[in-house]
N, C-alpha and C positions, 0 to 999 in steps of 0.2 A: 749364875749372873744372868739374869735380865732379858729374855729372849726380844722384848721391844727396843732395848736398848743394842744390843746385839745386831739386830736387821737394819736400825739408822746408820749403825757406825759401819757396818759393811758393805752397807750400800754405797757410802759414799768413799769408802777404800776404792771399790770398784767403778766406781765413776771417776777418778783420777786417772786411771790408767789409760794409757792411751791407746787407740786401735794396736798399733804396732806393737805394744805389750802384752796386751790381751790374746795379739794370736800366737805370738810367742810361748805365752803360759801355756796356751790350749794345747798349741803342739805338745808342750814337753809331760803336758798332762794326757794327751796320748800314748805318748814315749811308755812312761809309768806304768800303764795298764797294762803292758805287753807280758812284766814281770809277774803278773797276777795269775794263778793256778785255776783260769774262768772258761779256758776257751773251749771247752770238751762238750759242752753247754749248746743248744737248738734255739731257743728261744730269747732272744735280749730285748731290753725293751730303754730304748732312750728317748731322752727330751731335745725337741728340736729348740736351737738356741732363739732365743730373745734379744736380737744384735740392740733392740733400744737401753736395754739394761745393762749391757754390757755380762749377759752370759757366757761360761766357757763356749768355745765354740765347737760344738758337736761332729762338725765335718772333717774331721780328724778320724774320730773313731768309726763315726759311717762308713767310711773308706777302709779301716780294720775288719769291720765287719763283715761287711761284702767284699771283703777279699779273701778273707775266711767263710766265705759262703754260709753266713749262718742266717736266722731268719728275725727279721731285724719287726719290733713293734714299733709304733708310735701311736699317744694317744689323744684322743677328743677328751676335752674338758666339758662336765655339764654342769653348769653355775647354779642350775636349780636344786641340783639332788648334791652339787659337791664330789662327785663321781666322776672316775678317769675311766673311758672306755678304749680299749687295743685293738689296732690294728695294723694289720702287714703290709710293711709298707715295701710297695712293688715297682717295676718302671712304670705301671701307669699310677702311680696313688695320685691326685691333684690335691696341692697342699694350697694354703689361702690363711693367712691371721685371721684370728679372730677379733671382736672389738676389744681385747686387752692383749692387741699383738702377740698371741701365742699361734703359732705356726702349725695348723693344724692339718690332720686331713679332711677334705671332703664330703667321703665317700670312701668305702672298701669292704676289704674283708673282716668282718669281724673277729679276731682273736677272743676265748676266755682271759683275766687278768689269771688265773689258776695255771694258764699254761707257763709261764713267765717263768724263766730261768736263772736271769739276770736280771737286774735294774739298775740303770746309771742315775743317780737321784740329782737334780740342779739345789742346791742350798745357799745359804748366803756365810755361817758359822758352822764349826763341829770343835767338841772338846774332844780329850783323852780318852775319852769313853764309849763314846759314837753318840751321843746324842747330838743333832742337829738342830741347826734354825733356817727353817723355808722362808717366804714368802705374807706363813701365819692364816694360811685358807686350811690346810688339814687338805688336801688334795692327794697329795701321798701317803700319809696318815692310812686316811680309808683306804687306797690305792692296793698299798701294801699288806694292808687285812684281808684284801681276799687275793691275794699272791699265797704259795705254798710256803710254809713256816721255813721249807729249805731253801726259799728263791734268795739268791745271794745280791745283798745291797751297797752298791757302794757310791758313796756321796762323793763329788767331785768339787773341788772348791781351788780355788787363785792362792788361797790364803793357808797358815798353817794351822793348827789345831790350838782352841783355846785355854789355856790352864786351869784356868777355875770351871766347875763345872755347871755346864748350863740346865738354867730347872727345866724338870719335864711335867709333863700330864699323862694321866693315862693312858690316852692313847696314840703316845708316842710311837714310833716303834725305830727300833737304834739300827744303826748301822752295822755291817760286816765288815767293812772296809772303806777307808776314803783316801782317794789319791790328789795330789798335789800338785805341784810341778817340781817340788824337791823332794818327796819323800811319797812311800803306802805304809797307809795306818791300818795298822788289822788291831779289832774287839774281837 
């Protein structure tokens, strides 16, 4: 299935969610995550929600990670190189939205991407083989290529899997899991 068509379709589906629906679905996703065998690790990379795009509210997951005393990594995007750089989230981390409304750390303690044990990945759509559709800039594929092969890759989606296989490119990195409000997919 064509990624550009899926991007358009799923952006519209997200826009049609009410704020209450998005919150309820986000909470359900975070509760589903508790079923995964991923909690023995140390370094967890998570995206901060772009509210304007009605992304999954990751505050619930951040609370779980904090409660489990995990090292939380957040990223800063470099739009010149197309890379993401990880920083340790601490009580002193200052977060500011960049020109694309992406909440990012202003500065902080840099952590090598290769230290990441588990990464939570924003996406628009995914299929039953673990292929995913993001916003199309390739930031996460480049980031995941810098992680260790055993890094656990978890997509988060408000919606269930596409039955039809999504087109892929050589640089695309597949998911290990995708978590929706109703189901955990393992690939």
